[in-house]
N, CA and C atoms as a LAMMPS dump frame, in Angstrom:
ITEM: TIMESTEP
0
ITEM: NUMBER OF ATOMS
486
ITEM: BOX BOUNDS ff ff ff
-5.0000000000000000e+02 5.0000000000000000e+02
-5.0000000000000000e+02 5.0000000000000000e+02
-5.0000000000000000e+02 5.0000000000000000e+02
ITEM: ATOMS id mol type element x y z
1 1 1 N -12.566 15.115 8.274
2 1 2 C -11.472 14.993 9.21
3 1 3 C -11.806 13.882 10.196
4 2 1 N -10.822 13.044 10.504
5 2 2 C -11.017 11.93 11.415
6 2 3 C -10.645 12.359 12.829
7 3 1 N -10.738 11.437 13.777
8 3 2 C -10.429 11.731 15.175
9 3 3 C -8.966 12.09 15.389
10 4 1 N -8.129 11.842 14.419
11 4 2 C -6.711 12.169 14.55
12 4 3 C -6.381 13.525 13.939
13 5 1 N -7.395 14.238 13.438
14 5 2 C -7.179 15.555 12.86
15 5 3 C -6.664 15.538 11.436
16 6 1 N -6.595 14.368 10.818
17 6 2 C -6.086 14.238 9.454
18 6 3 C -7.261 14.132 8.484
19 7 1 N -7.227 14.941 7.459
20 7 2 C -8.274 14.91 6.436
21 7 3 C -7.971 13.784 5.447
22 8 1 N -8.967 12.928 5.217
23 8 2 C -8.846 11.844 4.246
24 8 3 C -9.912 12.028 3.176
25 9 1 N -9.483 11.97 1.944
26 9 2 C -10.393 12.074 0.802
27 9 3 C -9.995 10.975 -0.167
28 10 1 N -10.966 10.219 -0.615
29 10 2 C -10.687 9.115 -1.534
30 10 3 C -10.736 9.641 -2.971
31 11 1 N -9.559 9.775 -3.576
32 11 2 C -9.451 10.268 -4.948
33 11 3 C -8.979 9.13 -5.843
34 12 1 N -9.852 8.687 -6.727
35 12 2 C -9.524 7.544 -7.592
36 12 3 C -8.329 7.853 -8.479
37 13 1 N -7.485 6.86 -8.658
38 13 2 C -6.349 6.962 -9.584
39 13 3 C -6.85 6.595 -10.976
40 14 1 N -6.653 7.471 -11.924
41 14 2 C -7.068 7.219 -13.298
42 14 3 C -5.879 7.4 -14.213
43 15 1 N -5.323 6.372 -14.77
44 15 2 C -5.666 4.965 -14.551
45 15 3 C -5.083 4.479 -13.225
46 16 1 N -5.461 3.273 -12.834
47 16 2 C -4.892 2.689 -11.622
48 16 3 C -3.399 2.434 -11.852
49 17 1 N -2.64 2.385 -10.768
50 17 2 C -1.207 2.085 -10.845
51 17 3 C -1.017 0.587 -10.658
52 18 1 N -0.182 -0.021 -11.474
53 18 2 C 0.098 -1.457 -11.406
54 18 3 C 1.598 -1.642 -11.2
55 19 1 N 1.947 -2.236 -10.072
56 19 2 C 3.352 -2.504 -9.759
57 19 3 C 3.489 -3.965 -9.359
58 20 1 N 4.523 -4.594 -9.841
59 20 2 C 4.752 -6.004 -9.512
60 20 3 C 6.244 -6.206 -9.285
61 21 1 N 6.566 -6.9 -8.206
62 21 2 C 7.97 -7.178 -7.935
63 21 3 C 8.15 -7.997 -6.681
64 22 1 N 9.405 -8.257 -6.365
65 22 2 C 9.747 -9.069 -5.197
66 22 3 C 9.491 -8.294 -3.906
67 23 1 N 9.018 -9.011 -2.896
68 23 2 C 8.88 -8.445 -1.553
69 23 3 C 10.259 -8.513 -0.902
70 24 1 N 10.747 -7.354 -0.466
71 24 2 C 12.092 -7.265 0.111
72 24 3 C 12.009 -6.805 1.563
73 25 1 N 13.081 -7.045 2.289
74 25 2 C 13.149 -6.586 3.678
75 25 3 C 13.279 -5.072 3.706
76 26 1 N 12.529 -4.468 4.613
77 26 2 C 12.621 -3.028 4.818
78 26 3 C 13.291 -2.753 6.152
79 27 1 N 12.899 -1.681 6.785
80 27 2 C 13.464 -1.281 8.075
81 27 3 C 12.692 -1.884 9.253
82 28 1 N 11.626 -2.632 8.99
83 28 2 C 10.754 -3.248 10.011
84 28 3 C 10.018 -2.196 10.844
85 29 1 N 9.9 -0.989 10.321
86 29 2 C 9.186 0.068 11.049
87 29 3 C 7.692 -0.227 11.131
88 30 1 N 7.118 -0.739 10.035
89 30 2 C 5.705 -1.091 10.049
90 30 3 C 5.404 -2.125 11.116
91 31 1 N 6.255 -3.11 11.227
92 31 2 C 6.086 -4.144 12.257
93 31 3 C 6.138 -3.506 13.646
94 32 1 N 7.096 -2.588 13.848
95 32 2 C 7.227 -1.9 15.134
96 32 3 C 5.98 -1.08 15.462
97 33 1 N 5.322 -0.571 14.435
98 33 2 C 4.107 0.222 14.618
99 33 3 C 2.865 -0.652 14.812
100 34 1 N 3 -1.962 14.571
101 34 2 C 1.862 -2.871 14.664
102 34 3 C 1.165 -3.094 13.337
103 35 1 N 1.793 -2.62 12.26
104 35 2 C 1.236 -2.756 10.913
105 35 3 C 2.342 -3.237 9.974
106 36 1 N 2.673 -4.531 10.021
107 36 2 C 3.773 -5.017 9.175
108 36 3 C 3.481 -4.791 7.697
109 37 1 N 4.486 -4.324 6.986
110 37 2 C 4.297 -4.004 5.569
111 37 3 C 5.115 -4.928 4.684
112 38 1 N 4.628 -5.079 3.467
113 38 2 C 5.365 -5.785 2.414
114 38 3 C 5.983 -4.698 1.542
115 39 1 N 7.303 -4.662 1.497
116 39 2 C 8.024 -3.644 0.733
117 39 3 C 8.348 -4.171 -0.652
118 40 1 N 8.032 -3.379 -1.659
119 40 2 C 8.402 -3.738 -3.03
120 40 3 C 9.841 -3.312 -3.284
121 41 1 N 10.611 -4.197 -3.89
122 41 2 C 11.966 -3.842 -4.283
123 41 3 C 11.943 -2.805 -5.39
124 42 1 N 13.004 -2.007 -5.472
125 42 2 C 13.059 -0.926 -6.471
126 42 3 C 12.883 -1.418 -7.9
127 43 1 N 13.242 -2.65 -8.178
128 43 2 C 13.093 -3.181 -9.538
129 43 3 C 11.633 -3.149 -9.987
130 44 1 N 10.688 -3.143 -9.033
131 44 2 C 9.259 -3.124 -9.368
132 44 3 C 8.848 -1.828 -10.049
133 45 1 N 9.567 -0.765 -9.782
134 45 2 C 9.199 0.511 -10.401
135 45 3 C 10.331 1.156 -11.187
136 46 1 N 11.455 0.488 -11.288
137 46 2 C 12.615 1.055 -11.99
138 46 3 C 12.298 1.406 -13.44
139 47 1 N 11.446 0.641 -14.093
140 47 2 C 11.122 0.897 -15.496
141 47 3 C 9.979 1.88 -15.703
142 48 1 N 9.392 2.359 -14.612
143 48 2 C 8.264 3.29 -14.714
144 48 3 C 8.773 4.686 -15.068
145 49 1 N 8.089 5.352 -15.962
146 49 2 C 8.48 6.722 -16.307
147 49 3 C 8.075 7.695 -15.201
148 50 1 N 7.082 7.303 -14.409
149 50 2 C 6.687 8.117 -13.258
150 50 3 C 6.009 7.221 -12.233
151 51 1 N 5.887 7.747 -11.022
152 51 2 C 5.257 7.034 -9.914
153 51 3 C 4.128 7.884 -9.351
154 52 1 N 3.259 7.258 -8.562
155 52 2 C 2.273 8.091 -7.869
156 52 3 C 3.018 9.11 -7.001
157 53 1 N 2.435 10.289 -6.827
158 53 2 C 3.107 11.267 -5.96
159 53 3 C 3.085 10.753 -4.526
160 54 1 N 4.02 11.219 -3.736
161 54 2 C 4.134 10.739 -2.363
162 54 3 C 2.799 10.886 -1.64
163 55 1 N 2.428 9.842 -0.908
164 55 2 C 1.176 9.874 -0.179
165 55 3 C 0.761 8.496 0.282
166 56 1 N -0.45 8.44 0.821
167 56 2 C -1.035 7.194 1.309
168 56 3 C -2.178 6.829 0.368
169 57 1 N -2.171 5.584 -0.06
170 57 2 C -3.105 5.084 -1.068
171 57 3 C -3.797 3.823 -0.565
172 58 1 N -4.836 3.422 -1.282
173 58 2 C -5.487 2.138 -1.037
174 58 3 C -5.434 1.326 -2.321
175 59 1 N -5.535 0.017 -2.151
176 59 2 C -5.52 -0.827 -3.335
177 59 3 C -5.713 -2.285 -2.988
178 60 1 N -5.353 -3.102 -3.938
179 60 2 C -5.451 -4.559 -3.818
180 60 3 C -4.076 -5.154 -4.053
181 61 1 N -3.762 -6.2 -3.304
182 61 2 C -2.468 -6.861 -3.451
183 61 3 C -2.67 -8.365 -3.549
184 62 1 N -1.82 -9.001 -4.328
185 62 2 C -1.797 -10.464 -4.435
186 62 3 C -0.356 -10.912 -4.249
187 63 1 N -0.191 -12.05 -3.585
188 63 2 C 1.126 -12.612 -3.277
189 63 3 C 1.261 -13.946 -4.004
190 64 1 N 2.394 -14.156 -4.66
191 64 2 C 2.569 -15.349 -5.502
192 64 3 C 2.417 -16.663 -4.741
193 65 1 N 2.77 -16.698 -3.458
194 65 2 C 2.665 -17.954 -2.709
195 65 3 C 1.249 -18.215 -2.196
196 66 1 N 0.341 -17.294 -2.444
197 66 2 C -1.059 -17.438 -2.046
198 66 3 C -1.944 -17.179 -3.269
199 67 1 N -1.896 -18.079 -4.257
200 67 2 C -2.564 -17.837 -5.54
201 67 3 C -4.072 -17.631 -5.414
202 68 1 N -4.561 -16.69 -6.233
203 68 2 C -5.994 -16.471 -6.336
204 68 3 C -6.619 -15.626 -5.245
205 69 1 N -5.814 -15.091 -4.324
206 69 2 C -6.356 -14.299 -3.221
207 69 3 C -5.895 -12.854 -3.359
208 70 1 N -6.844 -11.92 -3.299
209 70 2 C -6.514 -10.491 -3.302
210 70 3 C -6.786 -9.937 -1.906
211 71 1 N -5.856 -9.16 -1.406
212 71 2 C -5.961 -8.57 -0.075
213 71 3 C -6.142 -7.063 -0.193
214 72 1 N -6.981 -6.508 0.678
215 72 2 C -7.058 -5.053 0.771
216 72 3 C -5.698 -4.558 1.241
217 73 1 N -5.255 -3.433 0.678
218 73 2 C -3.924 -2.921 1.005
219 73 3 C -3.959 -1.414 1.246
220 74 1 N -3.264 -0.992 2.293
221 74 2 C -2.991 0.415 2.554
222 74 3 C -1.553 0.625 2.097
223 75 1 N -1.326 1.554 1.2
224 75 2 C -0.034 1.67 0.519
225 75 3 C 0.607 3.029 0.801
226 76 1 N 1.859 2.981 1.197
227 76 2 C 2.652 4.188 1.409
228 76 3 C 3.634 4.325 0.252
229 77 1 N 3.602 5.479 -0.399
230 77 2 C 4.546 5.786 -1.474
231 77 3 C 5.276 7.054 -1.06
232 78 1 N 6.578 6.955 -0.855
233 78 2 C 7.304 8.168 -0.493
234 78 3 C 8.536 7.918 0.338
235 79 1 N 8.909 8.958 1.077
236 79 2 C 10.186 8.933 1.78
237 79 3 C 10.055 8.858 3.301
238 80 1 N 8.901 8.458 3.811
239 80 2 C 8.697 8.221 5.241
240 80 3 C 9.138 9.392 6.116
241 81 1 N 8.486 10.547 5.997
242 81 2 C 8.935 11.74 6.71
243 81 3 C 8.922 11.628 8.231
244 82 1 N 8.115 10.742 8.799
245 82 2 C 8.077 10.605 10.256
246 82 3 C 9.329 9.949 10.813
247 83 1 N 10.152 9.408 9.943
248 83 2 C 11.362 8.714 10.386
249 83 3 C 12.626 9.433 9.939
250 84 1 N 12.551 10.741 9.748
251 84 2 C 13.734 11.492 9.346
252 84 3 C 14.22 11.054 7.985
253 85 1 N 13.433 11.307 7.001
254 85 2 C 13.663 10.845 5.634
255 85 3 C 15.077 11.079 5.133
256 86 1 N 15.573 10.077 4.415
257 86 2 C 16.849 10.247 3.712
258 86 3 C 16.576 10.492 2.224
259 87 1 N 15.324 10.819 1.915
260 87 2 C 14.861 11.116 0.553
261 87 3 C 14.804 9.909 -0.369
262 88 1 N 15.017 8.703 0.151
263 88 2 C 14.868 7.526 -0.702
264 88 3 C 13.395 7.106 -0.692
265 89 1 N 12.894 6.782 -1.861
266 89 2 C 11.489 6.415 -2.016
267 89 3 C 11.3 4.941 -1.688
268 90 1 N 10.242 4.654 -0.946
269 90 2 C 9.832 3.273 -0.71
270 90 3 C 8.368 3.143 -1.122
271 91 1 N 8.019 1.936 -1.513
272 91 2 C 6.618 1.597 -1.755
273 91 3 C 6.349 0.374 -0.9
274 92 1 N 5.484 0.568 0.089
275 92 2 C 5.197 -0.51 1.024
276 92 3 C 3.704 -0.604 1.263
277 93 1 N 3.243 -1.834 1.424
278 93 2 C 1.812 -2.075 1.574
279 93 3 C 1.538 -2.843 2.853
280 94 1 N 0.589 -2.348 3.625
281 94 2 C 0.063 -3.096 4.762
282 94 3 C -1.135 -3.865 4.226
283 95 1 N -1.027 -5.196 4.227
284 95 2 C -2.114 -6.039 3.729
285 95 3 C -3.05 -6.342 4.891
286 96 1 N -4.323 -6.095 4.713
287 96 2 C -5.313 -6.244 5.776
288 96 3 C -5.653 -7.712 5.982
289 97 1 N -4.723 -8.407 6.607
290 97 2 C -4.866 -9.836 6.848
291 97 3 C -3.807 -10.236 7.871
292 98 1 N -4.069 -11.289 8.605
293 98 2 C -3.06 -11.85 9.506
294 98 3 C -2.333 -12.955 8.757
295 99 1 N -1.02 -12.878 8.717
296 99 2 C -0.212 -13.898 8.05
297 99 3 C 0.6 -14.645 9.096
298 100 1 N 0.685 -15.96 8.95
299 100 2 C 1.423 -16.768 9.922
300 100 3 C 2.929 -16.718 9.699
301 101 1 N 3.346 -16.334 8.494
302 101 2 C 4.785 -16.229 8.23
303 101 3 C 5.046 -15.148 7.187
304 102 1 N 6.294 -14.694 7.156
305 102 2 C 6.704 -13.677 6.186
306 102 3 C 6.699 -14.259 4.779
307 103 1 N 6.696 -13.378 3.794
308 103 2 C 6.758 -13.839 2.4
309 103 3 C 7.807 -13.06 1.62
310 104 1 N 8.959 -12.828 2.255
311 104 2 C 10.082 -12.198 1.56
312 104 3 C 10.472 -13.049 0.358
313 105 1 N 10.749 -12.397 -0.747
314 105 2 C 11.14 -13.104 -1.962
315 105 3 C 9.977 -13.468 -2.858
316 106 1 N 8.759 -13.524 -2.301
317 106 2 C 7.579 -13.772 -3.135
318 106 3 C 7.342 -12.561 -4.034
319 107 1 N 6.624 -12.773 -5.105
320 107 2 C 6.24 -11.663 -5.971
321 107 3 C 4.918 -11.092 -5.478
322 108 1 N 4.869 -9.772 -5.358
323 108 2 C 3.63 -9.093 -4.981
324 108 3 C 3.16 -8.262 -6.173
325 109 1 N 1.893 -8.425 -6.512
326 109 2 C 1.24 -7.574 -7.508
327 109 3 C 0.414 -6.564 -6.733
328 110 1 N 0.618 -5.293 -7.024
329 110 2 C -0.033 -4.223 -6.278
330 110 3 C -0.806 -3.33 -7.242
331 111 1 N -2.101 -3.273 -7.033
332 111 2 C -2.993 -2.449 -7.845
333 111 3 C -3.415 -1.266 -6.967
334 112 1 N -2.869 -0.09 -7.242
335 112 2 C -3.147 1.104 -6.441
336 112 3 C -4.319 1.835 -7.088
337 113 1 N -5.438 1.947 -6.331
338 113 2 C -6.678 2.428 -6.94
339 113 3 C -7.099 3.832 -6.519
340 114 1 N -6.642 4.307 -5.359
341 114 2 C -7.059 5.643 -4.912
342 114 3 C -6.077 6.205 -3.891
343 115 1 N -5.988 7.521 -3.886
344 115 2 C -5.152 8.244 -2.92
345 115 3 C -6.06 8.717 -1.799
346 116 1 N -5.594 8.584 -0.541
347 116 2 C -6.445 9.034 0.561
348 116 3 C -5.875 10.219 1.34
349 117 1 N -4.55 10.412 1.318
350 117 2 C -4.009 11.572 2.032
351 117 3 C -2.54 11.786 1.698
352 118 1 N -2.06 12.957 2.106
353 118 2 C -0.64 13.269 1.998
354 118 3 C 0.128 12.563 3.101
355 119 1 N 1.426 12.407 2.885
356 119 2 C 2.318 11.98 3.962
357 119 3 C 2.655 13.216 4.774
358 120 1 N 2.925 13.006 6.05
359 120 2 C 3.313 14.126 6.901
360 120 3 C 4.223 13.634 8.014
361 121 1 N 5.017 14.542 8.52
362 121 2 C 5.902 14.21 9.636
363 121 3 C 5.102 14.358 10.928
364 122 1 N 4.877 13.221 11.611
365 122 2 C 4.132 13.211 12.868
366 122 3 C 4.826 12.271 13.841
367 123 1 N 4.434 12.333 15.11
368 123 2 C 5.065 11.506 16.142
369 123 3 C 4.697 10.033 15.964
370 124 1 N 5.419 9.165 16.665
371 124 2 C 5.174 7.726 16.621
372 124 3 C 3.717 7.427 16.978
373 125 1 N 3.24 7.982 18.11
374 125 2 C 1.864 7.722 18.545
375 125 3 C 0.844 8.254 17.542
376 126 1 N 1.1 9.437 17.003
377 126 2 C 0.198 9.997 15.988
378 126 3 C 0.193 9.134 14.732
379 127 1 N 1.356 8.591 14.382
380 127 2 C 1.448 7.748 13.19
381 127 3 C 0.662 6.451 13.373
382 128 1 N 0.765 5.834 14.545
383 128 2 C -0.007 4.614 14.82
384 128 3 C -1.498 4.913 14.688
385 129 1 N -1.938 6.015 15.277
386 129 2 C -3.353 6.405 15.201
387 129 3 C -3.755 6.694 13.749
388 130 1 N -2.882 7.38 13.025
389 130 2 C -3.176 7.7 11.618
390 130 3 C -3.306 6.434 10.783
391 131 1 N -2.398 5.48 10.968
392 131 2 C -2.461 4.238 10.189
393 131 3 C -3.723 3.452 10.543
394 132 1 N -4.064 3.42 11.818
395 132 2 C -5.293 2.733 12.232
396 132 3 C -6.506 3.371 11.536
397 133 1 N -6.55 4.695 11.504
398 133 2 C -7.668 5.388 10.856
399 133 3 C -7.612 5.269 9.334
400 134 1 N -6.395 5.277 8.766
401 134 2 C -6.249 5.039 7.325
402 134 3 C -6.852 3.686 6.963
403 135 1 N -6.554 2.685 7.791
404 135 2 C -7.017 1.321 7.526
405 135 3 C -8.541 1.237 7.616
406 136 1 N -9.123 1.86 8.627
407 136 2 C -10.586 1.855 8.751
408 136 3 C -11.227 2.562 7.552
409 137 1 N -10.703 3.724 7.201
410 137 2 C -11.219 4.492 6.065
411 137 3 C -11.022 3.716 4.765
412 138 1 N -9.82 3.191 4.579
413 138 2 C -9.473 2.504 3.336
414 138 3 C -10.24 1.218 3.112
415 139 1 N -10.439 0.436 4.167
416 139 2 C -11.17 -0.823 3.987
417 139 3 C -12.624 -0.552 3.606
418 140 1 N -13.206 0.487 4.181
419 140 2 C -14.583 0.839 3.79
420 140 3 C -14.622 1.341 2.352
421 141 1 N -13.647 2.151 1.97
422 141 2 C -13.61 2.667 0.595
423 141 3 C -13.461 1.532 -0.412
424 142 1 N -12.638 0.54 -0.082
425 142 2 C -12.426 -0.581 -1.005
426 142 3 C -13.666 -1.454 -1.157
427 143 1 N -14.617 -1.333 -0.24
428 143 2 C -15.882 -2.061 -0.36
429 143 3 C -16.861 -1.376 -1.316
430 144 1 N -16.578 -0.136 -1.699
431 144 2 C -17.445 0.571 -2.638
432 144 3 C -17.33 -0.093 -4.013
433 145 1 N -18.441 -0.221 -4.743
434 145 2 C -18.433 -0.947 -6.022
435 145 3 C -17.323 -0.523 -6.984
436 146 1 N -17.044 0.779 -7.06
437 146 2 C -16.018 1.28 -7.977
438 146 3 C -14.657 0.614 -7.744
439 147 1 N -14.341 0.364 -6.471
440 147 2 C -13.048 -0.227 -6.126
441 147 3 C -13.143 -1.73 -5.876
442 148 1 N -14.281 -2.196 -5.347
443 148 2 C -14.447 -3.617 -5.038
444 148 3 C -14.315 -4.481 -6.286
445 149 1 N -14.813 -3.992 -7.425
446 149 2 C -14.749 -4.78 -8.657
447 149 3 C -13.305 -5.028 -9.098
448 150 1 N -12.388 -4.174 -8.681
449 150 2 C -10.985 -4.326 -9.092
450 150 3 C -10.271 -5.456 -8.353
451 151 1 N -10.91 -5.97 -7.31
452 151 2 C -10.344 -7.098 -6.568
453 151 3 C -10.131 -8.311 -7.481
454 152 1 N -10.937 -8.424 -8.52
455 152 2 C -10.867 -9.567 -9.435
456 152 3 C -10.1 -9.26 -10.715
457 153 1 N -9.387 -8.158 -10.758
458 153 2 C -8.613 -7.794 -11.948
459 153 3 C -7.626 -8.92 -12.265
460 154 1 N -7.694 -9.503 -13.466
461 154 2 C -6.812 -10.621 -13.82
462 154 3 C -5.324 -10.284 -13.685
463 155 1 N -4.969 -9.02 -13.862
464 155 2 C -3.562 -8.625 -13.747
465 155 3 C -2.996 -8.957 -12.365
466 156 1 N -3.822 -8.819 -11.333
467 156 2 C -3.354 -9.108 -9.971
468 156 3 C -2.799 -10.518 -9.842
469 157 1 N -3.365 -11.421 -10.579
470 157 2 C -3.001 -12.83 -10.449
471 157 3 C -2.065 -13.287 -11.56
472 158 1 N -1.474 -12.321 -12.253
473 158 2 C -0.474 -12.634 -13.271
474 158 3 C -1.031 -13.184 -14.56
475 159 1 N -2.356 -13.058 -14.746
476 159 2 C -2.966 -13.623 -15.948
477 159 3 C -2.989 -12.651 -17.109
478 160 1 N -2.748 -11.375 -16.814
479 160 2 C -2.822 -10.361 -17.865
480 160 3 C -1.885 -9.232 -17.473
481 161 1 N -0.816 -9.043 -18.2
482 161 2 C 0.166 -8.028 -17.838
483 161 3 C -0.135 -6.657 -18.411
484 162 1 N -1.332 -6.438 -18.909
485 162 2 C -1.701 -5.127 -19.459
486 162 3 C -2.099 -4.186 -18.361
């Protein structure tokens, strides 16, 4: 349990989840929280027979306008219960990097490697604290050899669609 009272456990995804699609505009809630997210358009998962269950995940992301670079990513899959969910699923990633400009319309490849916690309905302040702690936990987990090696997965860079 972290200082925010939320239990985080790193459970590897077997196999990893691979999603690729256009970065689309969301509700800008991540930006308001101080953690701007890249939202995948529904077309990225429309052909999937199933998705990861709702929750918070870690992984690696690559953006088409920044070739050859993989970013650590904190990934939300679900219906955003802290914002009065309308039951629509979103997949959004906070990339652990400072970007000078948005990349709407670029293609994002997202390799989801582990689940760290459930989603829950919490206050704005609790959510900011939770995301900050998710990021600290997730970045350390991604440095572990099991997950760090996936940073170089050729699929991330569009070289292998398997």
